[in-house]
C-alpha positions as protocol buffer text, in pm:
chain_id: "A"
residue {
  index: 1
  type: MET
  ca { x: 8 y: -11 z: -15 }
}
residue {
  index: 2
  type: CYS
  ca { x: 281 y: 246 z: 78 }
}
residue {
  index: 3
  type: VAL
  ca { x: 438 y: 187 z: -262 }
}
residue {
  index: 4
  type: LEU
  ca { x: 101 y: 272 z: -425 }
}
residue {
  index: 5
  type: GLN
  ca { x: 67 y: 589 z: -218 }
}
residue {
  index: 6
  type: ILE
  ca { x: 424 y: 705 z: -301 }
}
residue {
  index: 7
  type: ALA
  ca { x: 353 y: 631 z: -679 }
}
residue {
  index: 8
  type: LEU
  ca { x: 39 y: 844 z: -655 }
}
residue {
  index: 9
  type: ALA
  ca { x: 202 y: 1119 z: -490 }
}
residue {
  index: 10
  type: LEU
  ca { x: 484 y: 1116 z: -740 }
}
residue {
  index: 11
  type: LEU
  ca { x: 225 y: 1119 z: -1023 }
}
residue {
  index: 12
  type: ILE
  ca { x: 40 y: 1425 z: -886 }
}
residue {
  index: 13
  type: LEU
  ca { x: 359 y: 1603 z: -810 }
}
residue {
  index: 14
  type: TYR
  ca { x: 482 y: 1547 z: -1174 }
}
residue {
  index: 15
  type: ARG
  ca { x: 145 y: 1679 z: -1324 }
}
residue {
  index: 16
  type: SER
  ca { x: 168 y: 1976 z: -1096 }
}
residue {
  index: 17
  type: VAL
  ca { x: 528 y: 2064 z: -1104 }
}
residue {
  index: 18
  type: GLY
  ca { x: 669 y: 1906 z: -1424 }
}
residue {
  index: 19
  type: VAL
  ca { x: 1027 y: 1773 z: -1472 }
}
residue {
  index: 20
  type: ALA
  ca { x: 1152 y: 1943 z: -1174 }
}
residue {
  index: 21
  type: SER
  ca { x: 971 y: 1687 z: -956 }
}
residue {
  index: 22
  type: ILE
  ca { x: 1207 y: 1408 z: -1094 }
}
residue {
  index: 23
  type: ALA
  ca { x: 1493 y: 1622 z: -1010 }
}
residue {
  index: 24
  type: ALA
  ca { x: 1370 y: 1653 z: -674 }
}
residue {
  index: 25
  type: LEU
  ca { x: 1330 y: 1284 z: -619 }
}
residue {
  index: 26
  type: ALA
  ca { x: 1667 y: 1216 z: -750 }
}
residue {
  index: 27
  type: ALA
  ca { x: 1818 y: 1465 z: -507 }
}
residue {
  index: 28
  type: THR
  ca { x: 1637 y: 1323 z: -220 }
}
residue {
  index: 29
  type: VAL
  ca { x: 1728 y: 966 z: -307 }
}
residue {
  index: 30
  type: THR
  ca { x: 2099 y: 1082 z: -342 }
}
residue {
  index: 31
  type: VAL
  ca { x: 2104 y: 1259 z: -13 }
}
residue {
  index: 32
  type: MET
  ca { x: 1942 y: 953 z: 151 }
}
residue {
  index: 33
  type: LEU
  ca { x: 2199 y: 719 z: 6 }
}
residue {
  index: 34
  type: LEU
  ca { x: 2483 y: 946 z: 100 }
}
residue {
  index: 35
  type: ASN
  ca { x: 2345 y: 967 z: 473 }
}
residue {
  index: 36
  type: LEU
  ca { x: 2361 y: 588 z: 521 }
}
residue {
  index: 37
  type: PRO
  ca { x: 2740 y: 549 z: 604 }
}
residue {
  index: 38
  type: VAL
  ca { x: 2708 y: 848 z: 838 }
}
residue {
  index: 39
  type: ALA
  ca { x: 2405 y: 712 z: 1004 }
}
residue {
  index: 40
  type: SER
  ca { x: 2556 y: 368 z: 1070 }
}
residue {
  index: 41
  type: LEU
  ca { x: 2874 y: 523 z: 1208 }
}
residue {
  index: 42
  type: GLN
  ca { x: 2666 y: 738 z: 1452 }
}
residue {
  index: 43
  type: GLU
  ca { x: 2453 y: 413 z: 1532 }
}
residue {
  index: 44
  type: LYS
  ca { x: 2804 y: 250 z: 1620 }
}
residue {
  index: 45
  type: PHE
  ca { x: 2910 y: 546 z: 1839 }
}
residue {
  index: 46
  type: GLN
  ca { x: 2578 y: 599 z: 1999 }
}
residue {
  index: 47
  type: GLY
  ca { x: 2594 y: 197 z: 2095 }
}
residue {
  index: 48
  type: LYS
  ca { x: 2941 y: 254 z: 2259 }
}
residue {
  index: 49
  type: VAL
  ca { x: 2845 y: 548 z: 2444 }
}
residue {
  index: 50
  type: MET
  ca { x: 2547 y: 354 z: 2595 }
}
residue {
  index: 51
  type: GLU
  ca { x: 2752 y: 51 z: 2655 }
}
residue {
  index: 52
  type: PHE
  ca { x: 3010 y: 243 z: 2874 }
}
residue {
  index: 53
  type: LYS
  ca { x: 2719 y: 440 z: 3034 }
}
residue {
  index: 54
  type: ASP
  ca { x: 2556 y: 110 z: 3146 }
}
residue {
  index: 55
  type: LYS
  ca { x: 2901 y: 5 z: 3289 }
}
residue {
  index: 56
  type: ARG
  ca { x: 2942 y: 309 z: 3478 }
}
residue {
  index: 57
  type: MET
  ca { x: 2576 y: 305 z: 3620 }
}
residue {
  index: 58
  type: LYS
  ca { x: 2603 y: -59 z: 3726 }
}
residue {
  index: 59
  type: THR
  ca { x: 2939 y: 10 z: 3905 }
}
residue {
  index: 60
  type: THR
  ca { x: 2800 y: 317 z: 4072 }
}
residue {
  index: 61
  type: SER
  ca { x: 2491 y: 127 z: 4170 }
}
residue {
  index: 62
  type: GLU
  ca { x: 2702 y: -155 z: 4325 }
}
residue {
  index: 63
  type: ILE
  ca { x: 2922 y: 99 z: 4509 }
}
residue {
  index: 64
  type: LEU
  ca { x: 2610 y: 261 z: 4664 }
}
residue {
  index: 65
  type: MET
  ca { x: 2458 y: -70 z: 4762 }
}
residue {
  index: 66
  type: ASN
  ca { x: 2769 y: -177 z: 4927 }
}
residue {
  index: 67
  type: MET
  ca { x: 2875 y: 151 z: 5076 }
}
residue {
  index: 68
  type: ARG
  ca { x: 2895 y: 17 z: 5440 }
}
residue {
  index: 69
  type: ILE
  ca { x: 3152 y: -244 z: 5335 }
}
residue {
  index: 70
  type: LEU
  ca { x: 3359 y: 9 z: 5148 }
}
residue {
  index: 71
  type: LYS
  ca { x: 3357 y: 251 z: 5442 }
}
residue {
  index: 72
  type: LEU
  ca { x: 3459 y: -24 z: 5674 }
}
residue {
  index: 73
  type: GLN
  ca { x: 3744 y: -145 z: 5455 }
}
residue {
  index: 74
  type: ALA
  ca { x: 3830 y: 217 z: 5341 }
}
residue {
  index: 75
  type: TRP
  ca { x: 3808 y: 137 z: 4982 }
}
residue {
  index: 76
  type: GLU
  ca { x: 3652 y: 463 z: 4882 }
}
residue {
  index: 77
  type: MET
  ca { x: 3942 y: 592 z: 4677 }
}
residue {
  index: 78
  type: LYS
  ca { x: 3992 y: 269 z: 4490 }
}
residue {
  index: 79
  type: PHE
  ca { x: 3644 y: 253 z: 4358 }
}
residue {
  index: 80
  type: LEU
  ca { x: 3633 y: 623 z: 4301 }
}
residue {
  index: 81
  type: SER
  ca { x: 3916 y: 586 z: 4063 }
}
residue {
  index: 82
  type: LYS
  ca { x: 3741 y: 312 z: 3900 }
}
residue {
  index: 83
  type: ILE
  ca { x: 3440 y: 514 z: 3838 }
}
residue {
  index: 84
  type: ILE
  ca { x: 3657 y: 803 z: 3718 }
}
residue {
  index: 85
  type: GLN
  ca { x: 3811 y: 574 z: 3477 }
}
residue {
  index: 86
  type: LEU
  ca { x: 3478 y: 467 z: 3342 }
}
residue {
  index: 87
  type: ARG
  ca { x: 3366 y: 821 z: 3297 }
}
residue {
  index: 88
  type: LYS
  ca { x: 3668 y: 904 z: 3105 }
}
residue {
  index: 89
  type: THR
  ca { x: 3606 y: 597 z: 2856 }
}
residue {
  index: 90
  type: GLU
  ca { x: 3252 y: 706 z: 2831 }
}
residue {
  index: 91
  type: GLU
  ca { x: 3357 y: 1071 z: 2763 }
}
residue {
  index: 92
  type: ILE
  ca { x: 3583 y: 952 z: 2492 }
}
residue {
  index: 93
  type: TRP
  ca { x: 3297 y: 797 z: 2301 }
}
residue {
  index: 94
  type: LEU
  ca { x: 3077 y: 1052 z: 2372 }
}
residue {
  index: 95
  type: LYS
  ca { x: 3305 y: 1322 z: 2206 }
}
residue {
  index: 96
  type: LYS
  ca { x: 3340 y: 1090 z: 1891 }
}
residue {
  index: 97
  type: PHE
  ca { x: 2961 y: 1075 z: 1866 }
}
residue {
  index: 98
  type: LEU
  ca { x: 2928 y: 1461 z: 1899 }
}
residue {
  index: 99
  type: ALA
  ca { x: 3205 y: 1510 z: 1652 }
}
residue {
  index: 100
  type: SER
  ca { x: 3032 y: 1275 z: 1385 }
}
residue {
  index: 101
  type: LEU
  ca { x: 2696 y: 1462 z: 1422 }
}
residue {
  index: 102
  type: LEU
  ca { x: 2897 y: 1787 z: 1380 }
}
residue {
  index: 103
  type: ASN
  ca { x: 3078 y: 1662 z: 1072 }
}
residue {
  index: 104
  type: GLN
  ca { x: 2719 y: 1549 z: 931 }
}
residue {
  index: 105
  type: GLY
  ca { x: 2567 y: 1898 z: 992 }
}
residue {
  index: 106
  type: ARG
  ca { x: 2873 y: 2055 z: 819 }
}
residue {
  index: 107
  type: SER
  ca { x: 2814 y: 1833 z: 499 }
}
residue {
  index: 108
  type: TYR
  ca { x: 2447 y: 1912 z: 503 }
}
residue {
  index: 109
  type: LEU
  ca { x: 2544 y: 2303 z: 518 }
}
residue {
  index: 110
  type: HIS
  ca { x: 2784 y: 2249 z: 222 }
}
residue {
  index: 111
  type: LEU
  ca { x: 2528 y: 2067 z: 15 }
}
residue {
  index: 112
  type: LEU
  ca { x: 2269 y: 2334 z: 88 }
}
residue {
  index: 113
  type: GLN
  ca { x: 2524 y: 2615 z: 16 }
}
residue {
  index: 114
  type: ASN
  ca { x: 2629 y: 2446 z: -310 }
}
residue {
  index: 115
  type: SER
  ca { x: 2274 y: 2391 z: -447 }
}
residue {
  index: 116
  type: SER
  ca { x: 2168 y: 2738 z: -351 }
}
residue {
  index: 117
  type: ASN
  ca { x: 2475 y: 2868 z: -534 }
}
residue {
  index: 118
  type: ALA
  ca { x: 2360 y: 2676 z: -845 }
}
residue {
  index: 119
  type: TYR
  ca { x: 2019 y: 2801 z: -800 }
}
residue {
  index: 120
  type: LEU
  ca { x: 2125 y: 3177 z: -778 }
}
residue {
  index: 121
  type: TRP
  ca { x: 2359 y: 3140 z: -1074 }
}
residue {
  index: 122
  type: SER
  ca { x: 2064 y: 2991 z: -1285 }
}
residue {
  index: 123
  type: SER
  ca { x: 1833 y: 3253 z: -1165 }
}
residue {
  index: 124
  type: ARG
  ca { x: 2073 y: 3533 z: -1248 }
}
residue {
  index: 125
  type: HIS
  ca { x: 2119 y: 3408 z: -1597 }
}
residue {
  index: 126
  type: ASP
  ca { x: 1732 y: 3391 z: -1636 }
}
residue {
  index: 127
  type: PHE
  ca { x: 1687 y: 3740 z: -1490 }
}
residue {
  index: 128
  type: ASN
  ca { x: 1947 y: 3863 z: -1752 }
}
residue {
  index: 129
  type: ASP
  ca { x: 1760 y: 3705 z: -2038 }
}
residue {
  index: 130
  type: CYS
  ca { x: 1431 y: 3873 z: -1917 }
}
residue {
  index: 131
  type: THR
  ca { x: 1586 y: 4222 z: -1912 }
}
residue {
  index: 132
  type: ASN
  ca { x: 1772 y: 4214 z: -2254 }
}
């Protein structure tokens, strides 16, 4: 049913706009295909961030549940260093994840800038043709 709806929507769009609808469809498919590798990379980074966050939360929960034993044995600093190490590892993966989001945003901005430059260039020539 979804394929039929998309086909009908494209047909209506083609009748309304014309050939430009095919160019818009091609541009949309191209951007979607270019987005696949970046999305899989972000998914990997997000998985790593969640994995290390889970380890840190599990360790913190264990420490809080056994606080009496830790205080009696004076193991606070040992477990604090363990949590700090887990936090640093989580922070490394979080920075990688945020950097990949930033790079994806930059690539979209470049795509938008290049396409708008081409549109303005063609519009300028059309306007010059109309004034001459």
